[in-house]
FILUM-366924 format. One line per 4 residues: number of its first residue (from 1); for each residue x, y, z of C-alpha. Coordinates in pm, 1 decimal. Example, Ala and Ser with C-alpha at 12.3 -4.5 7.8 and 13.67 -1.06 7.14 Angstrom:
2
1> 1230.0/-450.0/780.0; 1367.0/-106.0/714.0
END
This chain:
499
1> -5960.9/7572.7/1898.8; -5658.0/7595.7/1670.9; -5401.7/7833.5/1821.9; -5345.3/8158.4/1632.7
5> -4976.1/8238.9/1661.7; -4956.5/8582.8/1504.7; -5167.4/8887.5/1435.3; -5324.2/8980.8/1107.3
9> -5132.3/9145.0/827.9; -5391.8/9366.7/661.1; -5180.5/9481.6/369.4; -5246.5/9326.9/24.7
13> -4964.8/9080.6/74.9; -4915.7/8713.1/141.9; -4834.8/8443.6/-109.4; -4964.3/8527.2/-451.1
17> -5036.2/8900.3/-416.2; -5037.4/9116.2/-726.1; -4991.3/9491.7/-761.1; -5276.6/9724.6/-841.4
21> -5359.9/9740.0/-1208.3; -5444.2/10039.2/-1422.8; -5793.2/10057.3/-1274.5; -5657.0/10057.7/-917.9
25> -5800.3/9717.1/-831.7; -5564.2/9495.5/-632.6; -5561.6/9172.2/-435.6; -5654.1/9230.6/-70.6
29> -5511.1/8920.9/98.6; -5478.5/8895.7/473.9; -5245.5/8641.3/638.4; -5264.3/8476.6/977.3
33> -5058.0/8203.2/1139.6; -5210.9/7911.6/1330.4; -5124.1/7586.3/1497.2; -5355.8/7285.7/1477.1
37> -5410.2/7057.4/1778.8; -5187.8/6801.9/1602.9; -4900.5/7051.5/1623.5; -4910.3/7139.4/1252.4
41> -4819.4/7505.3/1199.0; -4996.6/7661.0/902.3; -5066.1/7996.1/742.3; -5400.8/8117.8/610.0
45> -5412.5/8362.4/320.2; -5761.9/8503.4/283.2; -5897.4/8758.8/40.2; -5996.1/8844.7/-312.0
49> -5771.1/8763.5/-605.4; -5809.3/9000.3/-899.3; -5843.5/8826.3/-1233.8; -5756.0/9022.4/-1545.3
53> -5816.3/8993.9/-1916.1; -5574.5/9067.3/-2196.6; -5727.8/9319.4/-2432.1; -5608.4/9449.8/-2765.2
57> -5742.0/9655.2/-3051.9; -5597.0/9696.2/-3398.3; -5303.9/9477.7/-3297.5; -5212.6/9705.8/-3005.8
61> -5225.1/9582.2/-2648.5; -5462.1/9767.3/-2416.8; -5309.3/9596.5/-2113.1; -5449.4/9359.0/-1856.3
65> -5779.9/9493.2/-1734.0; -5945.2/9360.5/-1416.5; -6259.5/9157.0/-1468.3; -6342.5/8985.7/-1138.0
69> -6238.5/8963.6/-773.2; -6250.3/8603.2/-653.2; -6259.8/8515.5/-285.2; -6003.0/8253.4/-187.3
73> -5895.3/8098.0/143.2; -5560.4/7918.3/122.5; -5404.7/7698.2/391.8; -5033.1/7627.8/357.9
77> -4820.3/7430.9/601.9; -4525.7/7602.8/771.1; -4210.2/7435.2/892.3; -3869.0/7331.0/770.8
81> -3818.3/7232.8/409.7; -3657.6/6900.2/331.9; -3354.6/6858.3/104.8; -3415.8/6770.6/-166.4
85> -3755.4/6945.8/-145.4; -4056.4/6714.2/-125.9; -4352.7/6894.4/-281.9; -4662.0/6892.7/-59.1
89> -4990.3/6809.7/-235.1; -5241.7/7090.4/-293.6; -5618.7/7041.9/-288.1; -5834.4/7298.6/-471.2
93> -6196.4/7279.7/-353.4; -6530.9/7431.6/-449.0; -6901.4/7359.4/-418.3; -7155.4/7391.1/-693.7
97> -7511.7/7516.9/-730.7; -7459.3/7696.1/-961.1; -7485.7/7975.1/-706.7; -7337.6/7804.3/-402.6
101> -7037.6/7931.9/-211.0; -6783.0/7674.1/-101.1; -6847.0/7696.6/273.7; -7002.1/7347.3/280.1
105> -6686.9/7156.5/187.8; -6471.1/7417.2/359.8; -6638.5/7413.0/702.4; -6810.8/7076.2/683.4
109> -6530.2/6846.3/572.1; -6193.5/6980.8/457.2; -6085.3/7275.1/669.9; -5914.4/7276.1/1012.5
113> -6226.6/7425.3/1169.0; -6575.0/7288.6/1111.3; -6935.9/7373.5/1189.8; -7097.6/7218.4/1494.4
117> -7430.3/7187.3/1315.6; -7553.4/6859.3/1456.9; -7742.2/6618.0/1236.5; -8099.5/6521.3/1162.5
121> -8297.2/6478.8/1485.2; -8027.1/6649.7/1693.3; -7950.9/6983.0/1526.8; -7742.4/7231.6/1725.4
125> -7953.8/7536.6/1823.2; -7845.9/7897.1/1753.5; -7602.2/8064.4/1791.5; -7415.2/7748.5/1675.5
129> -7040.0/7694.9/1707.5; -6711.2/7611.9/1537.8; -6493.4/7324.0/1657.0; -6151.3/7192.5/1562.0
133> -6138.9/6936.2/1283.4; -5854.7/6690.7/1353.6; -5947.1/6506.8/1032.5; -5884.9/6814.7/816.0
137> -5719.8/6752.3/481.6; -5454.5/7011.9/573.5; -5285.7/6741.9/782.6; -5195.6/6581.7/448.2
141> -5204.7/6859.9/187.8; -5231.9/7234.0/145.8; -5584.9/7354.3/73.3; -5723.5/7632.7/-146.7
145> -6098.3/7702.0/-124.5; -6252.4/7900.7/-411.4; -6584.7/8087.0/-430.8; -6697.2/8146.3/-794.1
149> -6835.7/8481.2/-910.1; -7130.0/8618.8/-708.8; -7091.3/8355.7/-436.1; -6924.0/8426.4/-103.0
153> -6743.0/8759.8/-139.4; -6659.2/8705.7/-508.7; -6785.0/8972.9/-746.4; -6718.4/9120.5/-1089.2
157> -6524.5/9446.7/-1077.4; -6713.5/9774.7/-1063.8; -6853.5/9847.8/-1405.9; -6834.7/9484.0/-1516.3
161> -7126.8/9282.0/-1644.1; -7264.8/9085.9/-1350.6; -7393.0/8800.1/-1564.6; -7078.1/8752.9/-1773.6
165> -6958.8/8455.7/-1568.5; -7298.7/8296.9/-1507.8; -7232.0/8035.6/-1772.8; -7065.4/7697.3/-1804.2
169> -6764.9/7798.4/-2016.0; -6697.1/8133.0/-1848.4; -6723.6/7977.7/-1501.1; -6495.2/7690.8/-1604.1
173> -6231.1/7924.1/-1743.6; -6244.0/8158.2/-1446.5; -6196.6/7882.5/-1186.4; -5916.6/7734.9/-1397.5
177> -5750.4/8076.1/-1408.0; -5764.4/8105.6/-1027.5; -5592.0/7767.2/-997.3; -5327.9/7849.4/-1259.6
181> -5248.7/8184.0/-1097.7; -5228.5/8043.9/-744.8; -5009.4/7757.5/-862.9; -4774.0/7991.3/-1048.4
185> -4750.9/8261.5/-782.4; -4679.5/8006.3/-511.4; -4428.6/7796.9/-707.1; -4641.6/7482.2/-694.3
189> -4621.2/7348.5/-1049.3; -4425.5/7046.6/-921.2; -4666.6/6973.1/-635.7; -4927.7/6696.6/-671.5
193> -5259.2/6869.5/-738.8; -5614.4/6754.1/-662.4; -5954.3/6907.4/-737.8; -6239.5/6833.1/-495.4
197> -6589.7/6937.8/-597.4; -6937.3/6876.6/-467.1; -7261.6/6854.0/-669.9; -7235.9/7091.8/-971.0
201> -6882.0/7133.5/-841.7; -6809.3/6780.8/-967.0; -6912.5/6877.4/-1319.3; -6701.9/7192.2/-1276.3
205> -6404.6/6989.0/-1147.5; -6392.7/6767.3/-1455.3; -6436.3/7063.0/-1692.9; -6171.1/7268.4/-1509.4
209> -5923.2/6978.6/-1505.6; -5965.6/6940.4/-1881.4; -5926.9/7315.1/-1934.2; -5610.8/7331.6/-1721.3
213> -5446.0/7053.0/-1917.7; -5558.1/7159.9/-2263.9; -5486.1/7532.7/-2220.2; -5184.2/7531.2/-1989.6
217> -5046.6/7176.9/-1969.3; -5128.5/7179.6/-1596.7; -5203.6/6818.9/-1501.4; -5397.8/6721.1/-1191.4
221> -5327.3/6399.0/-1005.4; -5676.5/6331.8/-879.6; -6042.0/6432.3/-877.8; -6247.6/6408.0/-559.3
225> -6613.7/6395.5/-662.4; -6863.8/6437.8/-378.1; -7230.3/6383.0/-474.6; -7158.3/6361.9/-843.0
229> -7336.8/6477.0/-1156.2; -7149.0/6485.2/-1486.2; -7447.1/6438.5/-1718.6; -7743.6/6661.2/-1631.8
233> -7980.0/6458.6/-1849.5; -7968.4/6183.7/-1583.0; -8147.6/6428.0/-1349.3; -8366.5/6621.4/-1590.8
237> -8730.8/6514.5/-1562.6; -8854.8/6615.5/-1905.7; -9112.1/6464.7/-2144.6; -8937.7/6209.6/-2364.2
241> -8654.0/6151.1/-2116.7; -8746.8/5848.7/-1906.3; -8395.0/5782.5/-1776.7; -8415.5/5993.5/-1456.1
245> -8729.7/5815.0/-1334.2; -8552.0/5481.0/-1319.6; -8228.8/5626.3/-1182.1; -8410.9/5785.0/-885.9
249> -8592.6/5466.1/-784.9; -8317.9/5322.2/-556.4; -8298.0/5657.7/-375.0; -8675.5/5658.2/-322.0
253> -8653.0/5309.9/-173.8; -8361.6/5408.4/51.9; -8541.2/5715.4/187.0; -8858.7/5515.1/248.4
257> -8645.6/5263.9/438.3; -8491.4/5538.4/652.3; -8838.2/5651.8/755.2; -8931.7/5302.1/870.5
261> -9158.6/5211.9/582.3; -8982.6/4885.0/496.5; -9018.9/4728.0/836.8; -8719.8/4526.8/951.8
265> -8575.3/4463.7/608.2; -8202.1/4548.6/585.1; -8119.6/4855.9/378.4; -7884.2/4652.5/157.9
269> -8165.7/4416.3/66.0; -8405.5/4701.0/-17.1; -8141.9/4871.8/-229.7; -8058.9/4552.3/-417.2
273> -8425.1/4493.8/-504.2; -8473.3/4854.8/-614.4; -8158.7/4858.9/-827.7; -8249.1/4530.8/-996.0
277> -8598.9/4651.4/-1076.0; -8484.1/4998.5/-1184.0; -8242.9/4852.8/-1437.6; -8480.4/4581.5/-1558.3
281> -8859.5/4569.0/-1569.4; -8911.2/4935.9/-1478.4; -8690.6/5057.7/-1763.9; -8877.1/4830.3/-2004.6
285> -9214.9/4953.7/-1878.1; -9112.8/5317.1/-1925.0; -8984.2/5236.9/-2273.0; -9305.6/5063.9/-2379.4
289> -9534.2/5340.6/-2258.4; -9896.7/5270.1/-2359.2; -9784.6/4954.6/-2538.2; -9760.9/4794.7/-2192.8
293> -10046.2/4548.2/-2139.4; -10290.0/4613.4/-1854.1; -10170.7/4303.3/-1668.6; -9807.5/4409.6/-1688.4
297> -9897.8/4769.2/-1607.0; -10077.1/4654.4/-1291.2; -9775.0/4443.7/-1194.6; -9540.7/4742.6/-1237.4
301> -9768.9/4960.1/-1024.9; -9769.8/4701.6/-745.7; -9393.0/4657.2/-753.0; -9325.1/5031.5/-752.7
305> -9561.2/5070.1/-457.9; -9373.8/4798.1/-267.9; -9034.3/4955.4/-333.3; -9123.7/5320.4/-272.4
309> -9417.4/5267.2/-28.5; -9611.3/5526.3/-230.4; -9976.1/5444.0/-289.9; -10081.2/5257.3/-601.9
313> -10333.4/5535.2/-670.2; -10053.6/5795.6/-678.3; -9837.8/5579.9/-905.9; -10126.6/5529.4/-1148.8
317> -10208.4/5902.3/-1154.3; -9848.6/5983.7/-1244.5; -9834.9/5728.3/-1526.5; -9543.8/5554.5/-1349.1
321> -9342.2/5879.2/-1365.5; -9291.2/6136.5/-1091.4; -9010.3/6375.8/-1012.7; -8819.8/6393.6/-686.8
325> -9015.7/6679.0/-528.2; -9344.2/6502.2/-602.6; -9199.8/6202.5/-417.0; -9079.8/6425.2/-131.6
329> -9424.9/6577.3/-99.3; -9610.9/6246.6/-117.6; -9403.0/5999.9/87.6; -9504.7/6115.7/437.4
333> -9815.0/6312.7/345.1; -10019.9/6094.1/580.0; -9801.3/6221.1/866.2; -9823.4/6584.7/753.7
337> -9454.3/6592.2/659.2; -9233.4/6680.1/363.1; -8895.0/6507.0/320.1; -8576.1/6681.9/214.7
341> -8419.6/6691.4/-129.9; -8052.8/6744.7/-42.7; -8097.9/6492.1/235.7; -8408.1/6273.4/248.4
345> -8357.0/6197.7/618.1; -8481.1/6547.6/708.6; -8852.0/6627.3/739.3; -9066.6/6933.4/808.2
349> -9425.5/7045.6/785.6; -9486.5/7163.2/427.7; -9617.7/7513.6/350.7; -9934.2/7357.5/206.2
353> -10020.8/7004.3/305.7; -10251.5/6955.9/6.7; -9990.5/7065.6/-251.9; -9872.2/6805.9/-502.2
357> -9532.1/6970.4/-547.9; -9306.6/7218.5/-365.9; -8950.1/7342.4/-390.5; -8919.4/7376.3/-13.9
361> -8629.0/7166.3/116.9; -8628.5/7087.3/490.8; -8266.6/6973.2/477.0; -8135.6/7302.6/337.0
365> -8357.3/7495.4/578.9; -8198.4/7303.9/865.9; -7831.5/7349.9/776.9; -7810.5/7694.9/614.8
369> -7826.1/7881.0/946.6; -7535.7/7697.6/1115.5; -7312.3/7724.2/808.2; -7391.7/8091.2/741.5
373> -7319.8/8185.6/1103.3; -6997.9/7985.4/1103.1; -6852.9/8127.9/781.5; -6935.8/8489.8/869.2
377> -6769.1/8450.2/1208.9; -6474.4/8244.1/1089.7; -6365.9/8461.6/798.5; -6381.6/8787.5/991.2
381> -6278.6/8686.1/1344.7; -6042.6/8391.6/1297.3; -5900.8/8459.4/950.8; -5896.6/8838.6/986.6
385> -6063.5/8928.0/655.9; -6320.3/9206.7/678.8; -6581.9/9305.2/424.1; -6919.5/9472.6/446.0
389> -7041.8/9276.6/145.7; -7293.2/9005.5/228.4; -7136.5/8662.2/213.1; -7357.4/8495.4/-48.4
393> -7418.1/8138.5/73.5; -7674.3/8028.6/-185.6; -7771.1/8292.0/-436.3; -8017.7/8318.3/-720.6
397> -7828.3/8610.5/-867.2; -7638.7/8369.7/-1097.3; -7963.4/8264.7/-1265.9; -8035.1/8214.9/-1546.3
401> -7721.9/8000.6/-1583.5; -7620.6/7961.5/-1947.2; -7535.1/7627.4/-2107.3; -7525.6/7776.6/-2456.9
405> -7202.1/7585.8/-2527.7; -7399.0/7262.5/-2557.6; -7646.2/7403.1/-2816.6; -7943.1/7188.5/-2719.2
409> -7738.1/6874.5/-2648.9; -7731.5/6726.7/-2297.1; -7504.6/6907.9/-2055.3; -7250.6/6629.2/-2020.4
413> -6878.8/6640.7/-1934.2; -6829.5/6263.9/-1911.6; -6643.1/6282.2/-2243.4; -6398.9/6526.9/-2084.4
417> -6333.6/6273.9/-1809.6; -6277.6/5998.4/-2066.0; -6019.1/6216.4/-2241.4; -5847.0/6310.5/-1915.9
421> -5811.6/5946.3/-1814.3; -5643.6/5876.1/-2148.1; -5419.2/6185.1/-2149.0; -5323.3/6139.4/-1782.7
425> -5270.3/5764.6/-1728.0; -5204.1/5816.5/-1354.7; -5513.1/6031.0/-1285.8; -5724.6/5883.1/-1007.3
429> -6089.9/5949.2/-920.6; -6244.1/5934.2/-572.9; -6626.1/5923.3/-561.8; -6857.0/5975.8/-260.5
433> -7225.4/5874.8/-277.9; -7510.1/5937.4/-32.6; -7794.3/5685.1/-30.5; -8044.2/5953.2/80.5
437> -7931.7/6218.8/-167.8; -8228.7/6329.2/-380.0; -8030.1/6596.0/-566.9; -7764.1/6370.7/-722.8
441> -7891.5/6011.7/-679.8; -7620.1/5748.8/-652.9; -7772.6/5530.9/-926.3; -7751.3/5823.3/-1171.2
445> -7379.0/5849.8/-1103.8; -7334.6/5474.9/-1144.1; -7519.2/5499.3/-1476.5; -7270.3/5764.0/-1592.8
449> -6971.8/5545.9/-1500.7; -7127.7/5246.3/-1677.3; -7141.5/5443.3/-2002.9; -6784.5/5572.9/-2000.0
453> -6570.0/5425.7/-2277.3; -6269.2/5327.5/-2069.2; -6012.3/5053.8/-2049.2; -6009.2/4824.8/-1748.7
457> -5690.2/4996.0/-1636.5; -5866.8/5332.3/-1636.8; -6165.6/5192.2/-1446.1; -5928.6/5055.9/-1182.6
461> -5828.5/5412.6/-1099.8; -6172.8/5485.8/-951.3; -6248.8/5438.7/-581.6; -6615.3/5433.9/-472.0
465> -6741.2/5521.8/-124.0; -7107.8/5484.8/-20.7; -7260.1/5654.9/283.9; -7589.9/5614.4/470.8
469> -7642.7/5990.1/453.3; -7745.8/6259.4/208.5; -7586.1/6498.6/-39.0; -7361.1/6642.9/232.7
473> -7277.1/6310.4/390.2; -7035.3/6477.7/630.0; -7334.5/6600.1/835.2; -7337.2/6249.7/981.6
477> -7041.7/6205.7/1216.3; -6966.3/5843.7/1128.1; -6985.1/5923.5/757.5; -6765.3/6232.5/800.3
481> -6494.3/6030.5/971.0; -6503.1/5761.2/702.9; -6510.7/6016.5/421.9; -6221.9/6216.9/570.2
485> -6008.4/5905.2/612.9; -6072.6/5792.9/255.6; -5994.9/6137.8/110.1; -5677.9/6160.6/319.4
489> -5562.8/5821.4/188.0; -5653.5/5927.9/-167.2; -5443.0/6244.7/-146.2; -5158.5/6102.0/63.1
493> -5105.9/5793.5/-150.9; -4971.6/6001.8/-438.1; -4929.7/5902.6/-800.9; -4648.9/5658.5/-730.2
497> -4879.1/5444.2/-512.2; -5181.8/5437.4/-743.2; -5322.2/5092.0/-817.7
END
């Protein structure tokens, strides 16, 4: 366990504290000092940062009124400063959902302590445990973990509208404001800055990076995108949108392979066949619809059955189109099992074996307990922050989530990334993919990259990392080690060493 070298300071102090405003709402940061097994001395600053809005009426300022209290855990390295000062990189991290707290990246991958959750087939039983994480990103950069409104301990202020920030634009601006404030209060404008997001957090990361640069001139050096989705139409199974069906096919084949349904064939070979078919004959068949001849239709059915190991009867009934949860329900039905969505390696007995569709996810069921126990212990006991609020791990209270900004168009921030790569010619992008991820399939992300309008120089600033795991690839120990090493190299290399 990382050594704690001083007691808690329970006053609203620590780097970045602000005084109470007119409504008496103030930051409530708590600081503690620690030493990692590597010898690195670091300080944690944990608590809720008060965000305020400028209000005016009839040209007269009404002051800065509090609007939200955002839970933040910051890790900053201690030790002597060099002359001239060498700015240490800062990583700002968050998960997605919408409605997810950021405990997954925090305690699964990036932080100095991590959950001993086990992995599929060997899950750690309750009451679980925390262990040191020698591969933590804090060995290479400072770390700030952010929970958006209504996740973790983050809330709107008393009397505020609870749904005000349950929307793309408002969420984007709020997270950007947390980053701007932390950067300013801690004198880090000249430090290299990186955003790391997972799932919807990748969409948020791109939007926030664009907002920071456009509104404040705050440039980030890199984006770490874990289980990426930038264009929601690549995942949206809707009538008239055939794209997601083809983009999920390689993931279906990979999950079938994991469950032993492709015999002794190598995974790489199965994936190659599925990707070739998904981008060729299958796309054409979906495009043609009922114009497809019976002979060609029969051939497509047979090939889909070979790749996915689903029955030909099921594929015919679905008209060559099924969503992920229909696949998850059908794949191992003959064994009485449902496969996971976040991670297709996980299985469980479904609530109703005869159901054609369910939103139950065995993978989330398996990992929520270890992570919830870990974060509730860690924040209170090891970081010294106390609150009687429930720590919201995954909440539905943010629904319905508003995308009104897009006015019926696809929710797509890939254009923001294109603009960022032009405006910031040294910006680099690190991407992590999980082959068994049914929530953000790797082929959907590849499709998004293929449609970006970029120069070859801009494309060379991407690094791609594939893992034989799911959405949270760090559940698998070998994948976690590889992912941690790649992220460390990404952050440590700095802008001067970019390719």
